[in-house]
Every structure is written in structure tokens, then in C-alpha cells.
PLY file of the C-alpha trace (Angstrom):
ply
format ascii 1.0
element vertex 413
property float x
property float y
property float z
element edge 412
property int vertex1
property int vertex2
end_header
34.85 33.81 3.70
35.89 34.58 0.22
33.17 37.17 -1.46
31.45 34.65 -3.26
28.71 37.20 -4.66
30.70 38.51 -7.38
31.64 35.38 -8.68
28.09 34.18 -9.03
27.19 36.60 -11.58
30.11 34.77 -14.37
30.18 31.42 -12.69
27.77 28.57 -10.96
28.08 28.11 -7.38
30.66 25.22 -6.83
29.41 22.74 -4.44
31.57 19.86 -3.02
29.63 17.13 -1.68
31.58 14.75 0.75
29.83 11.20 1.29
30.92 8.16 3.37
30.53 6.13 0.32
28.98 5.69 -3.24
27.87 2.08 -3.00
24.22 0.68 -2.63
21.99 2.70 -0.66
19.04 5.19 -0.29
21.35 8.45 0.57
23.57 7.48 -2.13
20.83 6.98 -4.68
19.29 10.72 -3.76
22.90 12.55 -4.34
22.92 10.66 -7.13
19.72 12.10 -8.23
20.58 15.59 -6.86
23.90 16.26 -8.64
22.87 14.72 -12.17
19.51 16.89 -11.71
21.45 20.38 -10.94
21.04 22.98 -13.22
24.71 23.50 -14.44
24.46 27.34 -15.10
23.63 27.40 -11.53
25.36 24.59 -9.46
28.88 23.28 -10.78
28.92 19.93 -8.52
31.86 17.64 -7.19
31.73 14.56 -5.00
34.56 13.11 -2.86
33.74 9.40 -1.83
35.33 8.80 1.65
35.12 4.84 0.54
35.59 3.77 -3.17
34.01 4.66 -6.37
30.74 2.44 -5.97
27.72 1.88 -8.54
26.57 5.08 -7.68
29.87 6.95 -8.38
30.59 5.07 -11.58
27.20 6.43 -13.19
28.14 9.98 -11.70
31.69 10.06 -13.41
30.17 8.88 -16.54
28.02 11.96 -16.56
31.26 14.21 -16.59
30.86 15.18 -12.52
34.11 14.95 -11.04
34.27 12.17 -8.31
37.32 11.57 -6.09
37.75 8.94 -3.86
40.01 8.81 -0.61
39.35 4.89 -0.12
39.28 4.85 3.52
38.20 1.95 5.10
34.74 2.40 7.15
35.19 3.59 10.24
38.99 3.94 10.10
39.96 7.51 10.03
43.45 8.23 8.94
46.00 11.45 8.56
46.55 10.55 4.83
42.99 10.64 4.26
42.79 14.21 5.69
45.14 15.43 3.77
43.93 13.77 0.40
40.72 15.67 1.53
42.43 18.91 2.09
44.22 18.87 -1.34
41.03 17.98 -3.36
39.27 20.72 -1.43
41.98 23.02 -2.59
42.28 22.30 -6.05
38.28 22.19 -6.31
38.18 25.60 -4.16
34.41 25.20 -3.43
32.07 27.66 -2.38
30.27 25.34 -0.51
30.85 21.90 0.96
27.99 19.38 2.23
28.85 16.40 3.97
26.45 13.54 3.61
26.00 10.72 6.61
28.02 10.79 9.91
31.43 9.58 9.02
31.43 12.30 6.20
30.21 14.93 8.79
33.10 14.28 11.04
35.75 14.19 8.33
34.83 17.53 6.98
34.93 18.86 10.19
38.20 17.67 11.05
39.69 18.60 7.75
38.34 22.59 8.47
40.85 22.45 11.34
43.73 21.91 9.04
42.73 23.35 5.48
42.16 27.25 5.21
40.10 26.65 2.13
37.83 24.76 3.41
37.30 27.05 6.06
36.93 29.99 3.99
33.91 27.69 2.09
30.14 27.75 3.50
29.60 24.66 5.07
26.44 22.20 6.07
25.61 18.67 6.91
22.99 16.30 5.20
21.23 13.94 7.61
19.70 10.83 6.17
18.80 8.87 8.78
16.52 8.66 11.73
16.04 6.91 15.34
15.98 3.40 13.35
19.26 3.51 12.02
21.13 4.99 15.22
19.02 3.28 17.71
19.93 -0.01 16.50
23.41 0.80 15.09
26.59 -0.29 16.92
28.50 1.46 19.51
30.69 3.37 17.44
27.64 4.75 15.59
25.96 5.87 18.66
29.62 7.32 19.64
30.00 9.76 16.58
26.59 10.81 16.69
27.39 12.00 20.34
30.34 14.02 19.32
28.61 15.28 16.10
25.90 16.68 18.69
28.36 18.72 20.35
29.48 20.43 17.29
26.45 20.65 15.22
26.18 24.50 15.89
29.21 24.98 13.76
27.83 24.03 10.13
25.82 27.21 8.26
23.37 24.76 8.39
21.89 20.97 8.70
19.94 19.59 6.13
17.44 16.29 6.91
15.28 14.30 4.60
12.88 13.60 7.46
11.04 15.27 10.04
11.53 11.89 12.19
15.17 12.74 11.76
14.93 16.15 13.20
12.96 15.09 15.86
15.18 12.28 16.92
18.28 14.45 16.46
17.10 17.03 18.21
16.27 14.80 21.21
20.36 13.25 21.21
21.45 16.79 21.54
21.74 18.12 18.00
21.75 22.01 17.92
22.18 23.61 14.51
22.15 27.18 14.00
19.30 26.22 11.00
17.62 22.85 10.15
16.53 22.42 6.38
14.05 19.78 5.91
14.58 18.67 2.22
12.35 15.29 1.49
13.82 12.70 -0.85
12.63 13.49 -4.28
10.99 10.79 -6.62
11.60 10.64 -10.30
8.11 10.38 -11.82
9.04 9.65 -15.35
10.95 6.53 -14.09
8.63 5.93 -11.46
4.87 6.12 -13.69
1.86 4.21 -13.87
2.10 1.21 -16.56
-0.97 -0.67 -17.66
1.05 -3.49 -19.17
3.41 -4.15 -16.07
1.19 -6.41 -14.26
0.55 -9.04 -17.39
4.18 -8.96 -17.71
4.71 -9.67 -14.06
2.09 -12.41 -13.83
3.10 -14.09 -17.04
6.89 -14.61 -15.45
5.54 -15.69 -12.24
3.30 -18.22 -13.93
0.29 -16.76 -11.77
-3.47 -15.86 -13.42
-3.66 -12.42 -14.37
-6.87 -11.44 -12.25
-4.97 -12.31 -9.40
-4.36 -9.09 -6.44
-0.77 -8.54 -6.38
0.39 -7.06 -2.85
4.01 -6.25 -2.67
6.71 -5.87 -0.27
9.80 -4.39 -1.07
12.09 -4.42 1.87
15.68 -6.09 2.54
15.29 -8.83 5.34
16.08 -7.06 8.56
14.30 -7.02 11.71
13.32 -3.46 11.51
11.45 -4.16 8.57
9.20 -6.90 10.67
8.64 -9.67 7.56
6.94 -11.48 10.38
4.05 -8.82 10.60
3.76 -8.81 7.08
3.24 -12.09 6.24
0.44 -12.70 9.31
-1.36 -9.88 7.77
-1.24 -11.87 4.57
-2.59 -14.30 6.03
-5.32 -12.42 7.66
-6.24 -11.07 4.52
-6.57 -14.33 2.39
-9.48 -15.14 4.64
-11.38 -12.31 2.94
-9.31 -11.77 -0.23
-8.29 -15.46 -1.18
-6.74 -13.89 -4.52
-4.08 -12.34 -3.24
-0.51 -13.18 -4.07
2.70 -11.67 -2.37
5.51 -10.45 -4.00
8.64 -9.71 -2.00
11.67 -8.12 -3.33
14.94 -6.88 -1.65
18.15 -8.00 -0.36
17.99 -11.33 1.32
14.40 -12.28 0.18
15.17 -15.63 -1.71
13.98 -19.07 -1.33
17.60 -19.54 0.31
16.70 -17.88 3.29
15.70 -20.51 5.39
14.43 -18.21 8.42
12.42 -16.34 5.90
10.88 -19.78 4.02
10.12 -21.00 7.91
8.13 -18.01 8.17
6.02 -18.23 4.96
5.48 -22.06 6.01
4.18 -21.51 9.31
1.60 -18.31 8.05
0.30 -21.64 5.15
1.42 -19.13 2.26
3.99 -21.37 0.11
2.06 -21.24 -2.94
0.79 -17.42 -2.33
4.50 -15.81 -2.12
7.24 -15.08 -4.52
10.46 -14.09 -3.24
12.61 -12.45 -5.89
15.51 -11.14 -4.01
17.23 -7.79 -5.33
15.31 -6.47 -8.62
16.12 -3.90 -11.30
12.73 -3.46 -12.56
10.94 -1.65 -9.19
9.34 0.33 -11.02
7.54 -2.27 -13.39
6.83 -3.97 -9.92
5.10 -1.22 -8.35
2.90 -0.60 -11.11
2.08 -4.32 -11.58
0.75 -4.50 -7.79
-2.45 -3.61 -6.47
-1.17 -2.74 -3.09
2.23 -2.07 -1.79
2.79 -2.46 2.10
5.07 -1.15 4.72
5.34 -3.27 7.81
8.45 -1.65 9.62
8.88 -0.86 13.06
11.47 1.99 12.28
12.06 4.23 9.49
13.14 7.77 8.34
11.64 8.74 5.18
10.67 5.44 3.29
11.56 5.77 -0.23
9.12 2.69 -1.64
5.96 4.70 -0.47
6.86 7.49 -2.57
8.06 5.23 -5.26
4.98 3.12 -5.31
2.68 5.88 -5.18
4.31 7.72 -8.13
3.15 4.69 -10.22
-0.54 5.24 -8.89
-0.40 2.39 -6.42
-1.82 2.69 -2.87
-0.32 1.74 0.09
-0.71 0.23 3.63
1.85 1.56 5.94
2.99 1.56 9.48
3.26 4.93 11.58
6.90 5.29 11.52
8.94 7.85 10.43
7.51 10.07 7.82
5.18 7.39 6.39
1.86 9.30 7.65
3.20 12.65 5.49
3.93 10.86 2.77
0.60 9.27 2.16
-1.44 11.61 3.69
-5.46 10.53 2.98
-4.51 8.72 -0.06
-4.02 5.22 1.65
-4.10 3.43 5.00
-1.54 4.33 8.24
-2.02 1.38 10.75
0.09 0.96 14.17
3.43 -0.93 13.87
3.34 -4.52 14.77
-0.53 -4.63 14.49
-1.25 -7.64 11.58
-4.80 -7.52 12.24
-4.64 -3.62 11.75
-2.37 -4.19 8.45
-4.53 -6.81 7.05
-7.65 -4.48 7.89
-5.84 -2.11 5.71
-5.13 -4.62 2.56
-8.49 -5.76 2.40
-10.06 -2.21 2.45
-8.18 -1.11 -0.56
-8.40 -4.31 -2.37
-12.64 -4.28 -1.96
-13.22 -0.76 -2.88
-15.31 -0.19 -5.89
-13.32 0.03 -9.22
-13.76 3.58 -9.88
-12.71 4.16 -6.35
-9.56 2.56 -6.61
-8.99 3.93 -9.96
-9.43 7.53 -8.48
-7.22 6.69 -5.33
-4.30 5.86 -7.57
-4.59 9.29 -9.41
-4.55 10.51 -5.98
-1.41 8.92 -4.84
0.63 9.87 -7.92
-0.91 13.65 -7.64
0.54 14.18 -4.04
4.02 12.92 -5.12
4.16 15.39 -8.19
3.09 17.82 -5.61
5.13 17.54 -2.67
7.91 15.09 -3.82
8.86 15.52 -7.38
12.53 14.82 -7.97
13.03 18.43 -10.14
11.20 20.17 -7.46
13.41 19.24 -4.72
16.81 19.81 -6.58
15.23 23.21 -7.54
14.75 24.08 -3.74
18.31 22.66 -2.87
19.37 25.14 -5.40
17.40 27.90 -4.30
18.89 27.52 -0.71
22.27 27.70 -2.12
21.60 30.71 -3.74
19.67 32.24 -0.91
23.46 31.48 1.13
25.32 33.91 -1.25
22.94 36.34 -1.43
21.79 36.07 -5.30
18.21 34.44 -4.63
14.97 35.50 -2.85
14.41 35.08 0.78
12.84 31.50 1.16
9.28 31.28 2.05
8.24 30.70 5.56
8.85 27.05 6.88
11.66 26.06 4.32
13.97 26.84 7.05
13.54 25.59 10.60
15.05 27.52 13.00
16.52 25.71 16.15
15.29 26.60 19.39
16.91 24.79 22.19
13.52 24.57 24.23
11.71 22.81 21.55
14.59 20.35 21.30
14.14 19.24 24.55
10.64 18.64 23.86
11.73 16.51 20.53
10.19 19.40 18.41
11.17 21.07 15.18
9.61 24.34 13.30
0 1
1 2
2 3
3 4
4 5
5 6
6 7
7 8
8 9
9 10
10 11
11 12
12 13
13 14
14 15
15 16
16 17
17 18
18 19
19 20
20 21
21 22
22 23
23 24
24 25
25 26
26 27
27 28
28 29
29 30
30 31
31 32
32 33
33 34
34 35
35 36
36 37
37 38
38 39
39 40
40 41
41 42
42 43
43 44
44 45
45 46
46 47
47 48
48 49
49 50
50 51
51 52
52 53
53 54
54 55
55 56
56 57
57 58
58 59
59 60
60 61
61 62
62 63
63 64
64 65
65 66
66 67
67 68
68 69
69 70
70 71
71 72
72 73
73 74
74 75
75 76
76 77
77 78
78 79
79 80
80 81
81 82
82 83
83 84
84 85
85 86
86 87
87 88
88 89
89 90
90 91
91 92
92 93
93 94
94 95
95 96
96 97
97 98
98 99
99 100
100 101
101 102
102 103
103 104
104 105
105 106
106 107
107 108
108 109
109 110
110 111
111 112
112 113
113 114
114 115
115 116
116 117
117 118
118 119
119 120
120 121
121 122
122 123
123 124
124 125
125 126
126 127
127 128
128 129
129 130
130 131
131 132
132 133
133 134
134 135
135 136
136 137
137 138
138 139
139 140
140 141
141 142
142 143
143 144
144 145
145 146
146 147
147 148
148 149
149 150
150 151
151 152
152 153
153 154
154 155
155 156
156 157
157 158
158 159
159 160
160 161
161 162
162 163
163 164
164 165
165 166
166 167
167 168
168 169
169 170
170 171
171 172
172 173
173 174
174 175
175 176
176 177
177 178
178 179
179 180
180 181
181 182
182 183
183 184
184 185
185 186
186 187
187 188
188 189
189 190
190 191
191 192
192 193
193 194
194 195
195 196
196 197
197 198
198 199
199 200
200 201
201 202
202 203
203 204
204 205
205 206
206 207
207 208
208 209
209 210
210 211
211 212
212 213
213 214
214 215
215 216
216 217
217 218
218 219
219 220
220 221
221 222
222 223
223 224
224 225
225 226
226 227
227 228
228 229
229 230
230 231
231 232
232 233
233 234
234 235
235 236
236 237
237 238
238 239
239 240
240 241
241 242
242 243
243 244
244 245
245 246
246 247
247 248
248 249
249 250
250 251
251 252
252 253
253 254
254 255
255 256
256 257
257 258
258 259
259 260
260 261
261 262
262 263
263 264
264 265
265 266
266 267
267 268
268 269
269 270
270 271
271 272
272 273
273 274
274 275
275 276
276 277
277 278
278 279
279 280
280 281
281 282
282 283
283 284
284 285
285 286
286 287
287 288
288 289
289 290
290 291
291 292
292 293
293 294
294 295
295 296
296 297
297 298
298 299
299 300
300 301
301 302
302 303
303 304
304 305
305 306
306 307
307 308
308 309
309 310
310 311
311 312
312 313
313 314
314 315
315 316
316 317
317 318
318 319
319 320
320 321
321 322
322 323
323 324
324 325
325 326
326 327
327 328
328 329
329 330
330 331
331 332
332 333
333 334
334 335
335 336
336 337
337 338
338 339
339 340
340 341
341 342
342 343
343 344
344 345
345 346
346 347
347 348
348 349
349 350
350 351
351 352
352 353
353 354
354 355
355 356
356 357
357 358
358 359
359 360
360 361
361 362
362 363
363 364
364 365
365 366
366 367
367 368
368 369
369 370
370 371
371 372
372 373
373 374
374 375
375 376
376 377
377 378
378 379
379 380
380 381
381 382
382 383
383 384
384 385
385 386
386 387
387 388
388 389
389 390
390 391
391 392
392 393
393 394
394 395
395 396
396 397
397 398
398 399
399 400
400 401
401 402
402 403
403 404
404 405
405 406
406 407
407 408
408 409
409 410
410 411
411 412
């Protein structure tokens, strides 16, 4: 390894992020927030997308951060792409290479066999999913994670954005030198309480201002379990008839006949607004009385943290890291239990006004304390500095050291 310690007094740590692609997605958005949030005096970032530039790549490049694209077809690894990546690494000469998502992990692992400069740099992976994505994926994804598990002790460390992800990957054979649990961060300036948001949304939807808005932000996917959510709403409206449902996400439109059939079956035609994909999620979150999560599987569900940052309490299923995010600020129920989900919604909507206000304050404060974006970026930078001996040791618990016997039981530090 090159002696980078002597360089760090005069220049920032050069970090090359390699990601499968930069199109829409939670991992892609978090990488965008991370690189845009870096203190350039401490970290000089660059990105290589195995795919194309994508919506996030355009924004990152506009901020003056180098972005290069290999333009690989997803799942198709070619010698040309590997040689192109090796060339980019020689050009940038990173102190650290961090790959995001499985395909990028494999690509970087192979390039290190070919390129001496890549082998000289420190090396980490960043896992961004849990059992939900892996378990439901196609056979190639399962094969890929099996291969990566066998070589997971080669990187200097493996980052993971969810505790659930660490547990699951330990169970399927991942045995890194160190786990680095670092959750997603939330922009608490973008996502914040807005007392005028509800009036605006009610005008748009042509519904009364005193209505109780219950929101679900989730693409149309079996893992999101829209049927249980709609069943819970039908039950909730028996006790809280002034509920109006707002559903947002890819495939959530009146043209989705499968979804419309479910809405009709539950007798909710006049009580549901299907808005599709929206750019004004912070405003919708702030306008809501309650945000729900009905998923049967998750990793680190961003929608919960975004809602809480807006001061909106959540009723969520106990999947992935939902319980950790919500803490005691909302209601956590078993998955696929429409009765429990309904009871949670009713509980939050029928609280006294001063209790509801206090709960909203507590929601936002929890996000500020544990998941605020600048704090998460600072934790990345602190770990990078520690890797090169130019920072204080990280406090106990920030680095979870791997213990094979604990992984066999699906446990992590």
C-alpha cells in the first residue's frame, strides 16, 4: 500500500465510489447525498457508474464531482468494461475504493486482480439491501451474493446501511474483517414540518381541510403489501370515518387495474387518492396525519425517517430496521396483520391534540439525534480518516468486528 499518511497533511483523501448505476433508487440517492455532503478539504470524491449517468449522475456532475460511466449492460461483465475501470483507477489514483451494490463489488474485486494501482488502494464494500431484495431476487442475484460471500473477507471492511442487512448477510456466509454499520442519513432541512402543506394538498385533492390524511409511499410491489394496508384503512374508517388515503409511488395510479380492484373490494373508491410518482414528497409527508408502512420485508426504509423528520408519526410493520428508526415515537405492528395496523392508525389519530403535537416533535428529534444527514456524512469521513491513521479511534460500537460463531447464529456486534 502507498504511504498515504504523508499525503494527508496537504491534500484530502481521494475516495473513488464505484456503483452499479446512478438511476432512480435509494442507494443511488444516498450516494448522491454523501458525495455532495463531503467536506472537500477532507475527502475528494469521484464516482464510476457501471451503467450510465442516470438522474443522480447528472446532479453529481453538475456539482463539479468527477463522474465516469462504463455503460455496461446490467448483469453483463465484459473485458472492455474491466479495462476501462482499471484505466480510470490509474487516472484518479484513489487512496480508497468503495463499491456500492453487488455488481460493483464483483467488478472492483476482479479489477484488483488486474490493476496494481487498485491493489495499492484501501478497499471497502457498501451493502445497501437486506433479505427482502436478495430473497426475492432472480437466480443470478442469489448466485452473485454466494460468490461475494466467499471473498467477503478480502476488503478492509464492509459497510451496511441496515442492521437487518448485516444479520442476513452473516447468515448467507459473509464474514468480513469488519462490519461498519452506517445508516442512511436524512436531509432535515428538506424534510421538515410545514404547517401550510396540508391546506395545499387538500386543495389539490379537493378534500375538506379537517380530513385526516393517512399516507403510504411505496412502489407497487408484493413486498409492500398494499392489500393489508387497504384492509387496515377500511377497518380504521369504522372508528375514524374522516380518513383520506394518499398513496404515492411507481405504479400507484388509476391505470393500475390490480390496485384499483383492491381499492374497490375494500369500498374505498371515494377515500383514496393514487398520485403515482411525485417530486414533492416532503410536502406530502408534512401534510399527513400519519404515514404508514405495510411492507412484509425491508432493509432500512427511508420513507419512515423522511416522515418523522417532517414531524409526522408512523405506524409500521416490524420488518428490517423499522423498529430502530421509529423507537417509541410511533407504533410498530406485525407484518400482514391488518387489524393491528388499523389499531395503530386509530391510536395515533385519536390522541389528544397536545399529545399528537408532542409526538410530532419527538419524531423529528429522534431523526435529528440519530440519522441527520450531516452527522452520517461526518461518520463516513471519520472512518476514512481512521483508516489512514489521521483520526482518533472510533468509539466502541461504531465498528462491529466479525465473529464467525455469532454470524452462524445470525447475530452482529
